[in-house]
C-alpha angles and dihedrals in degrees: 000000000000107000089223088073090068094053129083088264085078087073094067109131091354118137111239120188116194122191107202088024099136099081144009119005094353094055092045090052090048093052093047094046090050090049090060094049107273123141100235127198116186124204122198139164093247118061096203093051092046092051092047092051092050094048096042094051099034095243124172095247150320141226136187123223142155100232091209088064113076092197091055090051090050092051093048092054098036102102100036105107097200137003119203097182126022115195117190110193102141120123139114127231102267110192128168138115119265092233097049114021123095109267094221089055093049091049089063088077089067097034092054093047117022101028096036089054093048092049092050093049092047092048092052095045110152091003088078106091115245090224091048135089147235121216122197128188126227122156144214092286087074088068102026115031119187137207096251102098097280100114094110093043089050090050091051090049092051089047090057090058092049091047091052093052092050094046092048084068099034096048099035131179085034106089118232123192139160129229112212112193123193123199103343124173100238135136092261089065091060092046091050097047102031115183091355093063099099095047091047093049092048092053092043093052090058093063102035114101092235093038092230143073121256122253129241087241092058092050091043090055089055090055090051089050091054090051096047104038103085095199097056107104136150089003137134113220111203113207101178109116089246094302093141089062095065 
């Protein structure tokens, strides 16, 4: 096999659909995939933000969908004739203790990840290229849960990794992998931490091996790698700067 086929150049003229592609890691992946020749369609929860991202970065297209609504997912994917690479990065920061938080709220962690992914894959069906890929997102909570109301989110993240391994067999030869980011400086971090963000980041940077958070661009590049490397399958790619070691 020509080694060029394992490099981002293999994305030239390929259709890439990214759920959660309007900000953070998803947008960074969209911009980088477009830069190497992919036709990128981003899907976000907010139509105005999705349109702005597509126009600002010269992307192939955009859609808006609530990923907890199967009909919305179906509508967003309806007129795309073929998808070469499906990237599923959508999901909010669901935090709440099992004994006290509203159950419907906690269930969003699974609805936004597991069930949204399953709905998207079922809707695409044979329109997902056999030599293409699916990329899920999990996160460091799958490996290192904490005591701050993230047990359900950690469980959903770990479930994404298990789902990817199973689907790598069930959907073969379609490749299925999971991107597992550690502490990445994205908008969701600010939403999750609120006014305590700066103090939390400062203390975290003291213990991280690289003494800094990762960037959306670094994590986005890892997503592009999973799309373009044709021998990555059933794998979890940790992009955390070694955070899980400390």
